[in-house]
N, CA, C and O atoms as a DFTB+ gen file, in Angstrom:
628 C
 N C O
     1  1      -9.312      74.578     -33.835
     2  2     -10.164      73.888     -34.790
     3  2      -9.441      72.640     -35.279
     4  3      -8.248      72.678     -35.582
     5  1     -10.176      71.532     -35.353
     6  2      -9.636      70.274     -35.862
     7  2     -10.545      69.804     -36.991
     8  3     -11.767      69.846     -36.853
     9  1      -9.969      69.358     -38.105
    10  2     -10.732      68.948     -39.286
    11  2     -10.425      67.494     -39.606
    12  3      -9.280      67.054     -39.503
    13  1     -11.468      66.742     -40.000
    14  2     -11.289      65.346     -40.381
    15  2     -12.102      65.008     -41.614
    16  3     -13.159      65.589     -41.861
    17  1     -11.593      64.061     -42.381
    18  2     -12.256      63.595     -43.596
    19  2     -12.570      62.113     -43.452
    20  3     -11.727      61.335     -43.008
    21  1     -13.785      61.725     -43.828
    22  2     -14.176      60.318     -43.782
    23  2     -14.764      59.866     -45.103
    24  3     -15.309      60.670     -45.859
    25  1     -14.651      58.578     -45.376
    26  2     -15.167      57.992     -46.611
    27  2     -15.588      56.558     -46.328
    28  3     -14.956      55.856     -45.539
    29  1     -16.677      56.128     -46.989
    30  2     -17.071      54.733     -46.909
    31  2     -17.785      54.347     -48.193
    32  3     -18.413      55.187     -48.837
    33  1     -17.688      53.075     -48.563
    34  2     -18.354      52.546     -49.745
    35  2     -18.769      51.109     -49.462
    36  3     -18.057      50.370     -48.782
    37  1     -19.926      50.718     -49.988
    38  2     -20.397      49.342     -49.885
    39  2     -21.082      48.939     -51.179
    40  3     -21.752      49.747     -51.823
    41  1     -20.906      47.692     -51.545
    42  2     -21.645      47.109     -52.664
    43  2     -23.106      46.966     -52.215
    44  3     -23.372      46.678     -51.048
    45  1     -24.039      47.166     -53.132
    46  2     -25.461      47.018     -52.844
    47  2     -25.950      45.651     -53.324
    48  3     -25.594      45.196     -54.411
    49  1     -26.774      45.005     -52.492
    50  2     -27.327      43.694     -52.832
    51  2     -28.818      43.655     -52.488
    52  3     -29.281      44.384     -51.611
    53  1     -29.541      42.819     -53.172
    54  2     -30.964      42.642     -52.877
    55  2     -31.123      41.903     -51.552
    56  3     -30.275      41.101     -51.162
    57  1     -32.240      42.196     -50.866
    58  2     -32.552      41.485     -49.634
    59  2     -31.967      42.089     -48.371
    60  3     -32.129      41.526     -47.288
    61  1     -31.296      43.213     -48.485
    62  2     -30.749      43.894     -47.300
    63  2     -31.454      45.228     -47.134
    64  3     -31.821      45.860     -48.125
    65  1     -31.649      45.668     -45.894
    66  2     -32.237      46.978     -45.624
    67  2     -31.198      48.063     -45.848
    68  3     -30.003      47.848     -45.647
    69  1     -31.670      49.236     -46.269
    70  2     -30.781      50.376     -46.504
    71  2     -30.975      51.408     -45.408
    72  3     -32.068      51.947     -45.232
    73  1     -29.905      51.675     -44.674
    74  2     -29.904      52.727     -43.658
    75  2     -28.936      53.809     -44.112
    76  3     -27.798      53.522     -44.486
    77  1     -29.393      55.049     -44.077
    78  2     -28.557      56.207     -44.399
    79  2     -28.812      57.285     -43.360
    80  3     -29.959      57.655     -43.106
    81  1     -27.756      57.778     -42.769
    82  2     -27.914      58.805     -41.745
    83  2     -28.682      58.317     -40.537
    84  3     -29.278      59.110     -39.807
    85  1     -28.670      57.006     -40.323
    86  2     -29.333      56.435     -39.155
    87  2     -30.817      56.163     -39.324
    88  3     -31.480      55.755     -38.371
    89  1     -31.350      56.379     -40.517
    90  2     -32.764      56.073     -40.735
    91  2     -32.899      55.057     -41.864
    92  3     -32.079      55.009     -42.781
    93  1     -33.945      54.251     -41.777
    94  2     -34.188      53.261     -42.827
    95  2     -34.816      53.950     -44.028
    96  3     -35.786      54.697     -43.897
    97  1     -34.251      53.689     -45.195
    98  2     -34.721      54.258     -46.451
    99  2     -35.340      53.125     -47.267
   100  3     -34.664      52.132     -47.538
   101  1     -36.594      53.245     -47.662
   102  2     -37.188      52.190     -48.479
   103  2     -36.462      52.086     -49.830
   104  3     -36.406      53.049     -50.596
   105  1     -35.913      50.906     -50.101
   106  2     -35.201      50.698     -51.350
   107  2     -35.069      49.196     -51.573
   108  3     -35.120      48.418     -50.620
   109  1     -34.901      48.794     -52.803
   110  2     -34.843      47.375     -53.166
   111  2     -33.528      46.697     -52.807
   112  3     -33.447      45.468     -52.807
   113  1     -32.504      47.478     -52.502
   114  2     -31.190      46.931     -52.169
   115  2     -30.668      47.569     -50.889
   116  3     -31.127      48.626     -50.457
   117  1     -29.696      46.890     -50.305
   118  2     -29.010      47.422     -49.139
   119  2     -27.542      47.045     -49.211
   120  3     -27.146      46.279     -50.091
   121  1     -26.733      47.561     -48.312
   122  2     -25.289      47.321     -48.376
   123  2     -24.883      45.927     -47.912
   124  3     -25.441      45.379     -46.962
   125  1     -23.912      45.379     -48.600
   126  2     -23.266      44.153     -48.175
   127  2     -22.227      44.585     -47.139
   128  3     -21.194      45.158     -47.487
   129  1     -22.508      44.305     -45.865
   130  2     -21.655      44.827     -44.795
   131  2     -21.770      43.964     -43.545
   132  3     -22.719      43.196     -43.390
   133  1     -20.787      44.102     -42.656
   134  2     -20.796      43.400     -41.373
   135  2     -21.795      44.051     -40.420
   136  3     -22.548      43.362     -39.731
   137  1     -21.795      45.386     -40.387
   138  2     -22.759      46.133     -39.571
   139  2     -23.991      46.371     -40.435
   140  3     -24.230      45.628     -41.387
   141  1     -24.779      47.403     -40.114
   142  2     -25.913      47.725     -40.995
   143  2     -25.448      48.435     -42.267
   144  3     -26.247      48.665     -43.175
   145  1     -24.160      48.784     -42.338
   146  2     -23.571      49.317     -43.566
   147  2     -23.983      50.729     -43.931
   148  3     -23.964      51.090     -45.108
   149  1     -24.354      51.533     -42.951
   150  2     -24.768      52.921     -43.204
   151  2     -23.539      53.738     -43.622
   152  3     -22.769      54.186     -42.773
   153  1     -23.362      53.929     -44.941
   154  2     -22.171      54.614     -45.442
   155  2     -22.075      56.053     -44.953
   156  3     -20.976      56.573     -44.761
   157  1     -23.218      56.695     -44.752
   158  2     -23.208      58.083     -44.272
   159  2     -22.605      58.137     -42.869
   160  3     -21.682      58.911     -42.614
   161  1     -23.126      57.317     -41.968
   162  2     -22.617      57.354     -40.593
   163  2     -21.192      56.829     -40.492
   164  3     -20.417      57.298     -39.658
   165  1     -20.839      55.856     -41.335
   166  2     -19.458      55.364     -41.321
   167  2     -18.481      56.454     -41.761
   168  3     -17.402      56.593     -41.185
   169  1     -18.856      57.219     -42.773
   170  2     -18.004      58.326     -43.218
   171  2     -17.884      59.382     -42.125
   172  3     -16.808      59.939     -41.909
   173  1     -18.994      59.657     -41.435
   174  2     -18.967      60.632     -40.332
   175  2     -18.055      60.122     -39.211
   176  3     -17.271      60.886     -38.648
   177  1     -18.162      58.827     -38.891
   178  2     -17.302      58.256     -37.852
   179  2     -15.831      58.436     -38.195
   180  3     -15.043      58.865     -37.352
   181  1     -15.457      58.109     -39.428
   182  2     -14.053      58.250     -39.811
   183  2     -13.617      59.712     -39.847
   184  3     -12.463      60.017     -39.543
   185  1     -14.516      60.616     -40.212
   186  2     -14.184      62.043     -40.178
   187  2     -13.911      62.486     -38.743
   188  3     -12.936      63.192     -38.484
   189  1     -14.764      62.075     -37.817
   190  2     -14.556      62.409     -36.404
   191  2     -13.235      61.833     -35.892
   192  3     -12.458      62.524     -35.234
   193  1     -12.997      60.565     -36.203
   194  2     -11.756      59.929     -35.755
   195  2     -10.542      60.642     -36.333
   196  3      -9.551      60.852     -35.634
   197  1     -10.616      61.013     -37.601
   198  2      -9.510      61.728     -38.231
   199  2      -9.248      63.069     -37.578
   200  3      -8.096      63.444     -37.362
   201  1     -10.315      63.797     -37.260
   202  2     -10.160      65.106     -36.618
   203  2      -9.525      64.979     -35.235
   204  3      -8.872      65.905     -34.754
   205  1      -9.724      63.826     -34.604
   206  2      -9.140      63.608     -33.277
   207  2      -7.770      62.945     -33.345
   208  3      -7.151      62.689     -32.312
   209  1      -7.288      62.662     -34.568
   210  2      -5.983      62.027     -34.719
   211  2      -5.992      60.559     -34.341
   212  3      -4.969      60.015     -33.926
   213  1      -7.148      59.913     -34.484
   214  2      -7.261      58.499     -34.127
   215  2      -7.316      57.636     -35.387
   216  3      -7.419      58.151     -36.500
   217  1      -7.247      56.325     -35.198
   218  2      -7.294      55.367     -36.304
   219  2      -8.700      55.325     -36.907
   220  3      -9.602      56.026     -36.448
   221  1      -8.874      54.504     -37.928
   222  2     -10.169      54.418     -38.610
   223  2     -11.172      53.567     -37.833
   224  3     -10.834      52.923     -36.840
   225  1     -12.408      53.585     -38.311
   226  2     -13.529      52.903     -37.660
   227  2     -13.267      51.407     -37.447
   228  3     -13.695      50.830     -36.447
   229  1     -12.559      50.787     -38.398
   230  2     -12.261      49.362     -38.297
   231  2     -11.377      49.007     -37.112
   232  3     -11.383      47.867     -36.649
   233  1     -10.630      49.961     -36.630
   234  2      -9.777      49.741     -35.457
   235  2     -10.625      49.552     -34.197
   236  3     -10.261      48.779     -33.310
   237  1     -11.740      50.251     -34.121
   238  2     -12.591      50.236     -32.932
   239  2     -13.759      49.258     -33.071
   240  3     -14.248      48.727     -32.074
   241  1     -14.204      49.021     -34.304
   242  2     -15.329      48.132     -34.590
   243  2     -14.953      47.205     -35.750
   244  3     -15.493      47.341     -36.848
   245  1     -14.031      46.264     -35.515
   246  2     -13.548      45.412     -36.613
   247  2     -14.642      44.494     -37.164
   248  3     -15.481      43.983     -36.422
   249  1     -14.610      44.301     -38.475
   250  2     -15.617      43.448     -39.107
   251  2     -15.343      41.959     -38.886
   252  3     -16.063      41.101     -39.395
   253  1     -14.304      41.674     -38.129
   254  2     -14.003      40.292     -37.766
   255  2     -14.566      39.930     -36.391
   256  3     -14.472      38.779     -35.964
   257  1     -15.148      40.907     -35.703
   258  2     -15.672      40.715     -34.355
   259  2     -17.184      40.467     -34.422
   260  3     -17.941      41.330     -34.866
   261  1     -17.610      39.293     -33.982
   262  2     -19.030      38.929     -34.054
   263  2     -19.917      39.841     -33.206
   264  3     -21.120      39.930     -33.451
   265  1     -19.340      40.516     -32.216
   266  2     -20.138      41.438     -31.395
   267  2     -20.731      42.568     -32.229
   268  3     -21.747      43.153     -31.852
   269  1     -20.099      42.876     -33.363
   270  2     -20.552      43.998     -34.179
   271  2     -21.346      43.567     -35.408
   272  3     -21.670      44.399     -36.256
   273  1     -21.662      42.289     -35.514
   274  2     -22.453      41.795     -36.639
   275  2     -23.842      42.453     -36.587
   276  3     -24.558      42.339     -35.592
   277  1     -24.199      43.130     -37.657
   278  2     -25.498      43.814     -37.807
   279  2     -25.719      44.954     -36.811
   280  3     -26.858      45.384     -36.622
   281  1     -24.661      45.453     -36.170
   282  2     -24.810      46.562     -35.222
   283  2     -25.314      47.804     -35.962
   284  3     -24.832      48.109     -37.053
   285  1     -26.270      48.515     -35.385
   286  2     -26.689      49.776     -35.998
   287  2     -25.532      50.779     -35.976
   288  3     -24.881      50.968     -34.948
   289  1     -25.293      51.404     -37.100
   290  2     -24.199      52.380     -37.195
   291  2     -24.415      53.573     -36.278
   292  3     -23.458      54.254     -35.911
   293  1     -25.657      53.829     -35.908
   294  2     -25.928      54.917     -34.969
   295  2     -25.272      54.633     -33.614
   296  3     -24.852      55.562     -32.923
   297  1     -25.182      53.358     -33.232
   298  2     -24.498      52.996     -31.982
   299  2     -22.989      53.205     -32.124
   300  3     -22.326      53.637     -31.181
   301  1     -22.462      52.900     -33.288
   302  2     -21.035      53.126     -33.544
   303  2     -20.733      54.622     -33.462
   304  3     -19.769      55.031     -32.814
   305  1     -21.557      55.432     -34.118
   306  2     -21.352      56.886     -34.100
   307  2     -21.448      57.432     -32.680
   308  3     -20.627      58.258     -32.281
   309  1     -22.429      56.987     -31.920
   310  2     -22.585      57.466     -30.544
   311  2     -21.343      57.152     -29.714
   312  3     -20.886      57.990     -28.937
   313  1     -20.792      55.943     -29.877
   314  2     -19.594      55.566     -29.124
   315  2     -18.400      56.425     -29.543
   316  3     -17.650      56.907     -28.695
   317  1     -18.228      56.613     -30.848
   318  2     -17.098      57.423     -31.320
   319  2     -17.238      58.867     -30.870
   320  3     -16.239      59.527     -30.584
   321  1     -18.465      59.362     -30.804
   322  2     -18.660      60.734     -30.345
   323  2     -18.277      60.887     -28.870
   324  3     -17.915      61.983     -28.442
   325  1     -18.350      59.806     -28.088
   326  2     -17.917      59.908     -26.690
   327  2     -16.427      60.245     -26.611
   328  3     -15.990      60.897     -25.663
   329  1     -15.637      59.801     -27.609
   330  2     -14.216      60.148     -27.639
   331  2     -14.046      61.665     -27.797
   332  3     -13.203      62.274     -27.138
   333  1     -14.849      62.261     -28.668
   334  2     -14.788      63.716     -28.897
   335  2     -15.203      64.467     -27.640
   336  3     -14.567      65.446     -27.250
   337  1     -16.278      63.998     -27.009
   338  2     -16.753      64.672     -25.791
   339  2     -15.703      64.590     -24.688
   340  3     -15.529      65.539     -23.924
   341  1     -15.009      63.469     -24.601
   342  2     -13.969      63.310     -23.583
   343  2     -12.836      64.311     -23.799
   344  3     -12.175      64.726     -22.847
   345  1     -12.616      64.697     -25.061
   346  2     -11.587      65.688     -25.378
   347  2     -12.157      67.107     -25.385
   348  3     -11.475      68.060     -25.762
   349  1     -13.425      67.231     -24.959
   350  2     -14.122      68.523     -24.907
   351  2     -14.210      69.184     -26.289
   352  3     -14.030      70.392     -26.437
   353  1     -14.495      68.336     -27.302
   354  2     -14.652      68.834     -28.665
   355  2     -16.130      68.836     -29.031
   356  3     -16.884      67.955     -28.618
   357  1     -16.531      69.821     -29.801
   358  2     -17.921      69.894     -30.269
   359  2     -17.929      70.089     -31.774
   360  3     -16.941      70.527     -32.363
   361  1     -19.046      69.761     -32.380
   362  2     -19.207      69.894     -33.828
   363  2     -19.397      71.361     -34.184
   364  3     -20.348      71.996     -33.729
   365  1     -18.512      71.887     -34.980
   366  2     -18.671      73.229     -35.531
   367  2     -19.429      73.130     -36.851
   368  3     -20.334      73.916     -37.130
   369  1     -19.034      72.136     -37.662
   370  2     -19.674      71.946     -38.957
   371  2     -19.413      70.524     -39.433
   372  3     -18.328      69.978     -39.232
   373  1     -20.429      69.926     -40.072
   374  2     -20.307      68.598     -40.652
   375  2     -20.937      68.650     -42.033
   376  3     -22.107      69.004     -42.175
   377  1     -20.167      68.300     -43.044
   378  2     -20.652      68.315     -44.422
   379  2     -20.510      66.910     -44.998
   380  3     -19.428      66.324     -44.979
   381  1     -21.619      66.379     -45.511
   382  2     -21.673      65.001     -46.000
   383  2     -22.113      65.003     -47.456
   384  3     -23.034      65.727     -47.833
   385  1     -21.446      64.184     -48.276
   386  2     -21.884      63.964     -49.654
   387  2     -22.132      62.480     -49.838
   388  3     -21.227      61.662     -49.671
   389  1     -23.369      62.138     -50.186
   390  2     -23.735      60.768     -50.519
   391  2     -23.555      60.599     -52.021
   392  3     -23.972      61.460     -52.797
   393  1     -22.938      59.499     -52.436
   394  2     -22.724      59.225     -53.853
   395  2     -23.485      57.946     -54.191
   396  3     -23.090      56.853     -53.785
   397  1     -24.588      58.094     -54.941
   398  2     -25.449      56.952     -55.258
   399  2     -26.305      57.249     -56.475
   400  3     -26.768      58.375     -56.660
   401  1     -26.510      56.243     -57.297
   402  2     -27.440      56.392     -58.421
   403  2     -28.858      56.537     -57.877
   404  3     -29.615      57.409     -58.302
   405  1     -29.199      55.676     -56.938
   406  2     -30.488      55.679     -56.245
   407  2     -30.262      55.180     -54.843
   408  3     -29.249      54.524     -54.600
   409  1     -31.138      55.449     -53.915
   410  2     -32.370      56.223     -54.029
   411  2     -32.103      57.719     -53.933
   412  3     -31.022      58.143     -53.524
   413  1     -33.065      58.484     -54.301
   414  2     -32.988      59.933     -54.132
   415  2     -33.183      60.228     -52.643
   416  3     -34.075      59.664     -52.009
   417  1     -32.358      61.103     -52.089
   418  2     -32.427      61.333     -50.640
   419  2     -33.222      62.568     -50.236
   420  3     -33.460      62.793     -49.050
   421  1     -33.641      63.381     -51.229
   422  2     -34.328      64.621     -50.831
   423  2     -35.491      64.413     -49.865
   424  3     -35.656      65.226     -48.955
   425  1     -36.316      63.356     -50.015
   426  2     -37.416      63.197     -49.062
   427  2     -36.953      62.853     -47.640
   428  3     -37.739      62.959     -46.698
   429  1     -35.700      62.448     -47.475
   430  2     -35.196      61.984     -46.179
   431  2     -34.135      62.893     -45.579
   432  3     -33.712      62.690     -44.441
   433  1     -33.709      63.884     -46.332
   434  2     -32.590      64.737     -45.918
   435  2     -32.805      65.393     -44.553
   436  3     -31.906      65.373     -43.713
   437  1     -33.965      65.964     -44.328
   438  2     -34.217      66.667     -43.059
   439  2     -34.156      65.688     -41.891
   440  3     -33.553      65.988     -40.861
   441  1     -34.779      64.516     -42.045
   442  2     -34.750      63.517     -40.967
   443  2     -33.330      63.035     -40.704
   444  3     -32.940      62.836     -39.553
   445  1     -32.558      62.848     -41.771
   446  2     -31.174      62.413     -41.609
   447  2     -30.371      63.469     -40.853
   448  3     -29.633      63.149     -39.921
   449  1     -30.521      64.728     -41.261
   450  2     -29.786      65.816     -40.589
   451  2     -30.137      65.880     -39.105
   452  3     -29.255      65.982     -38.252
   453  1     -31.433      65.819     -38.807
   454  2     -31.873      65.879     -37.402
   455  2     -31.348      64.700     -36.605
   456  3     -30.916      64.866     -35.464
   457  1     -31.380      63.513     -37.189
   458  2     -30.922      62.317     -36.501
   459  2     -29.423      62.397     -36.189
   460  3     -28.997      62.101     -35.073
   461  1     -28.644      62.795     -37.169
   462  2     -27.199      62.922     -36.959
   463  2     -26.901      64.016     -35.938
   464  3     -26.066      63.833     -35.053
   465  1     -27.581      65.145     -36.063
   466  2     -27.367      66.261     -35.127
   467  2     -27.690      65.846     -33.691
   468  3     -26.971      66.210     -32.761
   469  1     -28.766      65.090     -33.516
   470  2     -29.142      64.642     -32.171
   471  2     -28.042      63.765     -31.573
   472  3     -27.658      63.946     -30.417
   473  1     -27.540      62.820     -32.357
   474  2     -26.476      61.934     -31.867
   475  2     -25.217      62.714     -31.525
   476  3     -24.531      62.401     -30.552
   477  1     -24.912      63.737     -32.330
   478  2     -23.691      64.518     -32.130
   479  2     -23.903      65.746     -31.243
   480  3     -23.014      66.588     -31.112
   481  1     -25.088      65.839     -30.636
   482  2     -25.399      66.917     -29.689
   483  2     -25.097      68.291     -30.259
   484  3     -24.446      69.118     -29.620
   485  1     -25.582      68.522     -31.476
   486  2     -25.391      69.803     -32.143
   487  2     -26.688      70.196     -32.841
   488  3     -27.625      69.403     -32.921
   489  1     -26.732      71.405     -33.337
   490  2     -27.909      71.868     -34.076
   491  2     -27.923      71.246     -35.469
   492  3     -26.872      71.020     -36.070
   493  1     -29.115      70.974     -35.971
   494  2     -29.242      70.424     -37.326
   495  2     -28.623      71.373     -38.355
   496  3     -28.179      70.929     -39.414
   497  1     -28.589      72.656     -38.058
   498  2     -27.981      73.632     -38.963
   499  2     -26.481      73.404     -39.125
   500  3     -25.883      73.897     -40.081
   501  1     -25.868      72.666     -38.207
   502  2     -24.440      72.359     -38.294
   503  2     -24.149      71.105     -39.112
   504  3     -22.991      70.726     -39.289
   505  1     -25.207      70.461     -39.609
   506  2     -25.071      69.223     -40.374
   507  2     -25.652      69.443     -41.768
   508  3     -26.819      69.809     -41.907
   509  1     -24.850      69.224     -42.780
   510  2     -25.310      69.386     -44.160
   511  2     -25.185      68.048     -44.882
   512  3     -24.196      67.333     -44.720
   513  1     -26.203      67.720     -45.683
   514  2     -26.179      66.486     -46.474
   515  2     -26.596      66.822     -47.895
   516  3     -27.624      67.458     -48.131
   517  1     -25.776      66.380     -48.830
   518  2     -26.104      66.550     -50.241
   519  2     -25.776      65.244     -50.955
   520  3     -25.167      64.347     -50.373
   521  1     -26.186      65.141     -52.231
   522  2     -25.975      63.892     -52.956
   523  2     -25.561      64.162     -54.389
   524  3     -25.835      65.224     -54.948
   525  1     -24.895      63.175     -54.972
   526  2     -24.546      63.180     -56.383
   527  2     -24.658      61.747     -56.890
   528  3     -24.713      60.809     -56.094
   529  1     -24.693      61.572     -58.207
   530  2     -24.996      60.263     -58.782
   531  2     -23.808      59.514     -59.366
   532  3     -23.947      58.323     -59.648
   533  1     -22.685      60.113     -59.559
   534  2     -21.501      59.556     -60.214
   535  2     -21.688      59.461     -61.734
   536  3     -20.884      58.848     -62.437
   537  1     -22.755      60.076     -62.214
   538  2     -22.981      60.233     -63.662
   539  2     -22.831      58.949     -64.465
   540  3     -22.305      58.966     -65.577
   541  1     -23.296      57.823     -63.895
   542  2     -23.266      56.562     -64.624
   543  2     -21.918      55.871     -64.662
   544  3     -21.784      54.823     -65.293
   545  1     -20.920      56.431     -64.003
   546  2     -19.558      55.887     -64.051
   547  2     -19.339      54.878     -62.921
   548  3     -19.694      55.140     -61.772
   549  1     -18.758      53.734     -63.250
   550  2     -18.352      52.747     -62.257
   551  2     -19.508      52.061     -61.556
   552  3     -20.669      52.219     -61.933
   553  1     -19.166      51.292     -60.520
   554  2     -20.171      50.537     -59.770
   555  2     -21.221      51.446     -59.142
   556  3     -22.401      51.098     -59.096
   557  1     -20.795      52.607     -58.661
   558  2     -21.755      53.533     -58.054
   559  2     -22.703      54.056     -59.126
   560  3     -23.919      54.047     -58.934
   561  1     -22.172      54.503     -60.228
   562  2     -22.986      55.042     -61.306
   563  2     -23.932      54.027     -61.908
   564  3     -24.977      54.389     -62.447
   565  1     -23.569      52.747     -61.817
   566  2     -24.418      51.673     -62.327
   567  2     -25.428      51.184     -61.291
   568  3     -26.223      50.289     -61.580
   569  1     -25.407      51.768     -60.073
   570  2     -26.343      51.376     -59.026
   571  2     -25.953      50.119     -58.278
   572  3     -26.785      49.526     -57.592
   573  1     -24.702      49.702     -58.398
   574  2     -24.240      48.492     -57.727
   575  2     -23.521      48.768     -56.407
   576  3     -23.198      47.840     -55.665
   577  1     -23.271      50.046     -56.119
   578  2     -22.581      50.413     -54.883
   579  2     -23.063      51.785     -54.438
   580  3     -23.690      52.522     -55.199
   581  1     -22.756      52.105     -53.197
   582  2     -23.131      53.392     -52.613
   583  2     -21.960      53.863     -51.744
   584  3     -21.297      53.051     -51.100
   585  1     -21.711      55.162     -51.729
   586  2     -20.576      55.694     -50.974
   587  2     -20.944      57.023     -50.330
   588  3     -21.956      57.635     -50.672
   589  1     -20.122      57.453     -49.408
   590  2     -20.310      58.755     -48.774
   591  2     -18.964      59.323     -48.354
   592  3     -18.042      58.594     -47.987
   593  1     -18.880      60.646     -48.419
   594  2     -17.746      61.412     -47.916
   595  2     -18.268      62.307     -46.798
   596  3     -19.414      62.753     -46.847
   597  1     -17.447      62.570     -45.802
   598  2     -17.815      63.503     -44.737
   599  2     -16.591      64.312     -44.332
   600  3     -15.480      63.790     -44.233
   601  1     -16.821      65.590     -44.103
   602  2     -15.787      66.477     -43.577
   603  2     -16.357      67.117     -42.315
   604  3     -17.463      67.656     -42.329
   605  1     -15.598      67.055     -41.227
   606  2     -16.068      67.627     -39.985
   607  2     -15.042      68.628     -39.451
   608  3     -13.832      68.437     -39.573
   609  1     -15.563      69.689     -38.862
   610  2     -14.732      70.648     -38.129
   611  2     -15.141      70.577     -36.673
   612  3     -16.302      70.802     -36.333
   613  1     -14.186      70.263     -35.816
   614  2     -14.417      70.195     -34.386
   615  2     -13.752      71.385     -33.710
   616  3     -12.682      71.836     -34.117
   617  1     -14.403      71.875     -32.684
   618  2     -13.874      73.019     -31.950
   619  2     -13.811      72.670     -30.471
   620  3     -14.709      72.015     -29.942
   621  1     -12.747      73.110     -29.804
   622  2     -12.645      72.883     -28.370
   623  2     -13.641      73.762     -27.638
   624  3     -13.843      74.926     -27.986
   625  1     -14.261      73.186     -26.616
   626  2     -15.245      73.950     -25.830
   627  2     -14.539      74.881     -24.897
   628  3     -15.188      75.612     -24.148
């Protein structure tokens, strides 16, 4: 068993689309980011990389490379998952916590879980997503930023 932890945070700005878990979420703000800024998938990517003993997402998809400008994070996750498959690793469990004042994710949770599970070639039951608000504290609590944590357990096939 291999375990990895991932984290990502982005400032929220008006005029940008919000993607979480690979799906577009209707909201008035989106992340200020080089890619589409999907904090959920970025945290999952770093968790996977950590479990494999590799560097962070920026090592493979640097924000200084124009090839990755506005890239969908689902493409980043799919590429990083190829590293796990090459090592014959599979998802045993993935637990994600979104930290945001808004939007509420309950209406999108099932779609997010299914989307992530499909990309990671695992059952949706192996992917958990929950949320918290930061209780009004800091940029996240004030609705100016959004973050996510992910913990993954990988098992050799």
